[in-house]
N, C-alpha and C positions, 0 to 999 in steps of 0.2 A: 058908341062909347064902350059898350061891352066888348066890342072887338078890339078896341084900342087897349082896354084894360087887360084882356087876355094876352095881347101881344106884349104888353109891358111885363106882365107876370112871367111870360116865357123868357123875355130878355133877362129879367132878374135871375131867373132859375139857371139860365145858361151861364151868366157871369159868376154866380155863386159856385156852380159845379166846377168851373175852370179854376177858380181860386182854391177850392177844396182839393182839386186834383193836383194843382201845383204844389200845394202844401204837402200832400202825401208824397209826391215825388222827391221834394227836398228832404223829407224825413228818411226815405229809403236810401238816398244817396249818402246821407250821413252814417246810417247804419252800415252800409257797404264799405265806406271808407274806414270806419272803426274796425270792422272784421278784417279788412285787408291789412290794417296796421298790426292787428294782433297776429295774423298769420306771418307777416314779415318778421315781427319780433320773435315768434316761436322758431322760425327758420334760422334766424341769427343765433338764437340760443343753441339750437341743435348743431349748427355748424361749428360753433365754439366748442361744444362738447366733443364733437368728432375730431376737431383739431387737437384738443388736449389729449384725447385717447391716442391719437396717432403719435403725438409727441412722446407719450408714456411708452408706447410699444417700441418706438424707435430707440428710446433710451434703454429699454430692456434688451433689445437686439444688440445694441452696441455693448452693453454690459456683458451679455452672454458670449459675444465674440471675443471680448477682452479676456474673460475667464478661460475660454478654450485656448486662446493664444498663450496665456500665461501657463496653462497646464502643458501645452505642447513644448513651450520653451523649457519648462522644468524637466520634462521627460528627455528632451534632447540633451539638456545639461547633465542629467544623470547618466545617460548613455556615454556622453563624452568623458565624464569622470571615470566610468567603469573601463572604457577603452584605455584611458590614460593610466589607470592602475595596472591593467594587464600589460601594457607596453612597459611600464616601469618594472613589473615583475619579470617579464621576458628579458629586459635589459640586465636585471640583476642575475638571472639565470645564466645569460651569456657571459657576464663578467665572471661568475663563479666557475663555469666550464672552462673559460679561457685560462683562469688561474690553475685549474686542475690539469689542463693540457700542458701548461708550462711546467708544473711539478712533474708530470709524467716524462716530459722531454728531459728534465734534469735527471730523473731516476734512470731513464734509458741510457743516457750518456754515461752515468756512473756504472751501470751494468755492462755496457759495451767495453768500458775501460777495464772493468774487473775480468771480463771474459778474455780480453786480449792478454792481460797479465797471466791468467790461468793457462791459456794456450802456450804462452812462452815458457811457463814452468813445465807444462807437459812435454813440450819439445825438448827441453833440457833434460827431463827425466828419461825420455826415450833414448837420447844420445848416451846418457849414463848407463842405461840398461844394455844397450848394444855393446858398449865398451866392456861392461861386466860379463856379458855372454862370451865375448871374444876371449877375455882373460880366463873364464871358467873352462872354456873348450881347450885352451892351451894347457891349463893345469891338468884337465882330465887326460889329454893326450900324453902328457909327460908322466902321469901316474900309471896309465894302462899300457903304455908303450904301443898304442894303436893310433893310427891316424883317423880322421873323421870318416873317410871313405871306407876304411877297413871295418870300423865299428858299425857303419850303416849296412855293410854287406853281411856282417855276422848277425845283426838284428833281423834282417830280412830273411835269412836262412832259418832262424829260429821261428819266426812268424809263419813262414811257409810250412814248416814241419807241423806246427800246431794246427794250422788251417786244414792240412791234409788229414790229420787225426780227427778233427771235428767233422770234416766232410764224410769220412768213413763211418763215423757214428751216426750221422744224419741219414746216410744211405741205408744203413742197417735198420734204423727206425722206420724209414719209408717202406722198406720191404716188409717189415712186420705189419704195418698199417695196411699195406696192399693185400696181404694174405687175409687180414680180418675183414676187409671190404669186398673180397673177391666174390663171396657168396651173394652179397647184396647186388653187385654189378651183374652177376649172371641172371638174377631174378628180374632185374630191370630189362635185360635183353629179352627175356621171355615175354615180359609185358609188352615191349615194343613189337615183338613178333605177332602178338594177338591182332594187330591191325590187319592182318591178312584175312580175318574172318569176314564172311559175306553172307547175306541172307536174301530171301525174296520178299519184296514189298509190293503192296497194292497201292497204287496212286489214287488218292481220294481228292475230291474238290468240294467247293461250297455249293455246287448245283448238282442235281440229279435229273436225268432224262427218262421219262416214261413213254415207251412207244405206244401208239394208238393203232387200232385195226384200220381206221379210216378217218379222214378229216371231219366226217359227220359227227364223230364222237366229241369233238371239241364243243359243239353247240350243246350237247347233252351235259357235258361237264359244267359249262357255264350256267345252264338252267334258265328258267324264265326270270327275266329281269336280274339275272346274275345271282339268284339265291343259292344255287348249288356251290359255286366257286367261293362265295362268301362263307358258307357253312364250313367248307373244307379248310379255308384259311383260318377261320376262327377256332376250329377244333384242333388244328395241328400247329398253328403259329408259323406256318411256312407260306411263302408267297408262290402262287401259281402263275407262271408266265405262259400265256397262250398267244402265240404270234403266228407269223407266216411259215414257221418251220413245218414242213410237211409231216403229218402223222406222228407228231411228238408234242409232249407237254413238258415244260421245264419247271422243276421245283427248286426254289432258291431260298436258302436260309443259312444262318451261321451255325445254328445248333445241329450237329450231325445226327443226333438221336431223333430229334423231331423230324428231320428231313427223311430219315429212314422209315419212321412211322407213316409219314405222308405218302412215301413211295409205295409201301406195301398196301396201304388202304386204297390208294388210287388204282393200283393194278388189280386188286380184287373187285373194286367197283366196276372197272371196265370189263373184267371177265364175267361178272354177274349180270351186267346190263341194267340193273335197277339202280338208278342214281337219283336220289331225292334226299332231303335233309335228314330224315329219320334214319335211313339206311346208311348215310355218310357217317353219322355219329356212331352207329353200331360198328361199322367197319373200322373206324379210327380207334375205338376202344379195343377191339380184338387185336388190331395191329400193334397197339401200344403194349398189350399184355404179351404178345409174342416177342416184341423187341426186348422187353424187360427180361423175359426168359432167356433170350439169346445173350443178353448182356451178362446175366448171372452165370450162365454156362461158360461164357468166354473168360470171366474172372476166375471161376473155379478151375478151368483148364490151365490157365496161366499159373496159378498157385501150384497145381499138380505137377506141371512141367518142371518147375524149379525145385519141387520136393518140399514145399512148406504147407503145413496143415494147421487148422484151428484158427484161421484169421477171422477177424470181425466181419460179419455179413455185409456191413455198409462199405468196408474197405474193398471187399471182393466185388461188390456191385460197381464201385467207382472204377476199379481196374477194368471191368468188363466194358464200361463206357468208353475207355480208351480205344476200343476196337473201331469205333466210328470217328476217331479224332486223328487228324494228320498234322504233321509239322514239316513244311517245305516238301510235301509229297511223300514223306516217310510216315508209315503207320506207327502211331505212338505206342500201341500195345506190343507190336512186334519189336519195336525199338527198345521198350522196357525189358522184354524177355531177353533180348540180346545183351543188354547192359547187365542183367542179372547173371547170365552165364559168364560174361567177361569178368565181373566182380568175383565170381566163384573161382575161376581159373587163377586169377592173380592172388586171391586170398589163400588158396591152397599152396601156391608157391612161397608166399610170405609167412605161412604159419598162422594166419588169422582165421577166425570162426567162419567157415565156408557158408553155412546155412544163413547166418546173420548177414553176410555180405551179399548173398543172392537176394535175400528179402529186401535189403536196402536198395539194391539195384533195380528190382522190380517196382518198388514204390517211388522211385526218385521223381518221376513225372506225374504223380497222382494228381497234383493240382491242376493239370491241364484238362481234367475231366469237368471241372467247374470254373475254370478261369474266365470263361465268357459270362459268368453269372456273378463273380466276386471280384472286386477291384484288388489289384496287387500282383506281385510276381508269383508265377506258378510254384516256384520253390517254397516261398513263404506260405502260400495257401496250402500246399501239400503238407508242410510241417505242422501247420495249425490243425489240419484234419486228423493227422496221425496222433498228435498230442491229445485231441479230443477223444479219440477212441482207445487211448491207453497204450500206445506203442512205447517202446523203451526210449529213453533219452538219446541213446547212441544212434538209433534209426532216425529219430526226429532231426538230430543235428546233421546227420549225413545228407538227408533230403534237403534241409534248409541251406546247406553250404555248397551244393553241387554247382551253383552258378555264382559263387562268391557273394551271395547276399549275407552270409556269415563267413567269418574266416575259418577254414578247416582246421580243426584242433585234434582230430583222431585219424588213425590209419584208415579206418572204414570210410570216413568222409573223403579222404584223398583217393581211395579206390573208386568210389562212386563217381567222383569228378573225372578221373582218368578214363573210366569205362564209358561214361557218357560222351566224352570227347572222341574216343576211339570209334564208337558206333555212329555218331552223327557227323563227324568231320571228314571221314574218309571219302574219296571220290566215288560216286555211284550210290552212296547211301541215301542221298536226298536228290530229288529230281532237279537237275540243272543241266542246261545245254553245254556241250563241250566248249563251244566258242565263248559263251558267257563266263564259264569257269576259267578259261585261259586268260580272258581279258581282265577278269578281276585280279588274278595273280599278277599280270603285267602292270595294272594300275597301282597295286600295292607297292611293287618294287619301284615304279616311277615316282610315287609320292615319297618313298623313303630316300631315294637318291637325289631328290630335288633340293635337299638341304646341303649347304656347302660343307658342313662339318662331317658329313657321311662319306665314308670311303667305299663301302659296298653294302648291299641290302639283298636279303633272300626271303622269299615268301615260302613258308613251310606249313605243315599240318593242314593241308588242303585249303590254304588261304585263311586259316583261323589264327595265324601267328606270323609275324615278320621279325627277322633278326637283323639288326642294323649294326654295322661295324663303324666305329668312329676312331679318329686318330688320338691316341693317348696324350700326345704332346700338345695338341691344340684344344682338347676338351677335358675339363676337370670332371670329378665325380658329380659335383653339384650341377654342372652344365649338362652332363649326360641325362640327368633327370629332366631338365628343361627340354632337351631335344626330344626325349620320349613323349613328353606331354604335347609338344607342338606337332609332332607327327601324328599322334592319336587324334588331335583336334582337326587336322587337315583331312585325315581319312574320314572322319565323321561328316565334314562339310562337303566333300567331293564324291563320296561313294555311297552306294546302297548295297547292303549285305545282310544276311541273316545272322542272328546271334551277336557275338562280340569278337573283336580281333585284338589279340595280345601283341603289344609292341615291346620287344626286348632290345635295349641299346647296350652293346658290349664294348667296353673300353679296355683294350688290351695293352699290356706293357711287355714288349719283347726285347730280350737281351740277345745280341748276336756277337759271336766271336768266331775266329777261324783258326784251325790247326795247321801249322806250316812245318 
């Protein structure tokens, strides 16, 4: 019984648990259905919200596109209206111009008609004037009892007599002027004859060669790790070139005074045999003092030679430096002394102050002593130096004007210019091979005759000047200036030459007649 009771109880428990489980399941299913309905409802509401927002955005986009389209249509409308206004304005302008042209055509027609009437009146007056001349001639012939041919012959005889009288007076005047200028012409002949003067010159170059007793001395000059050669170059400012040249050292430098100091110092070092930095500096100092003394003595000797005393010491020193300066192979100090003597000779013939002329001639190239240190033309540099040391304005102007840096305004300036040309331009004064010299003259004449306007061309003054003859009928005065300019530019482009070349274009008018 107990067993049955237990079984019954267990059956009842199982049945109750199943019923209870079923009840719970039914309850959860209802809850799930309710939650699912809420989720679906929320999804519908969200979808509706999104749909409405999309509709609103679409309406906004359509409205914005409409606004932009309206603005674009308005802008195009404004542009069309502006173009229409411009077209209307152009049309009005064309109408106005057309009216003006019509008015001008009418005015021109009236003027042409008036001109034709005036021409007819002028022709009528010309015919009347011719008839009047004929009547007056007949009346004059009847009053004078002379025909037109006889009157013309008598008038020509009277004019010929008057012309002969005027010609005699003009010849007398020319003879008087010739006598007045005869003395001047004679002096010019003397000045031209001075070109025969010649002197001795020493050709200098930008390098100096120092002979060595043996090639072993080259190593001693260079020194350990090159200290000796560096000391020499630093002390003198001159480059030492030690190459394969047997038993010789080359000194190279643009400054001739420094090069001379280096040459003397090196020769003494080689003769002494002791070559080290301290000894090099000592020898360079002594050589510099000796060169300064030589320069001073050369300047004093130059002033003594031309008879000028009391010059400023610095001017004398600069003159002495010209002893070591060359120009195209011509020693500048010797050239300056020669110019001084030429100036003195010409000044004596012209009645100018001889001493002043010599002094100006000696100083004319003073600027070449420092032109490698100061920028500018040596004539201007020299004039500035002389002005600084209190030279007279006449001397300063003569120096500044001897190469046309200033226009010569005094007789002294012209003398210095002429003497400088005489000394430097004559053949042989400056080193130049004969073949080169002749070729330069030929090239000058070739360039001159290459222009169609030129009839003949001559190189003169040792190639410093060319004289070009042109046909007066084919070239005017203004065109002659253009021809001179073109020839000068072509010479500059095609030739290499020292100094400057003067181009003279001569336009002659010749009157020819024959005595029969």
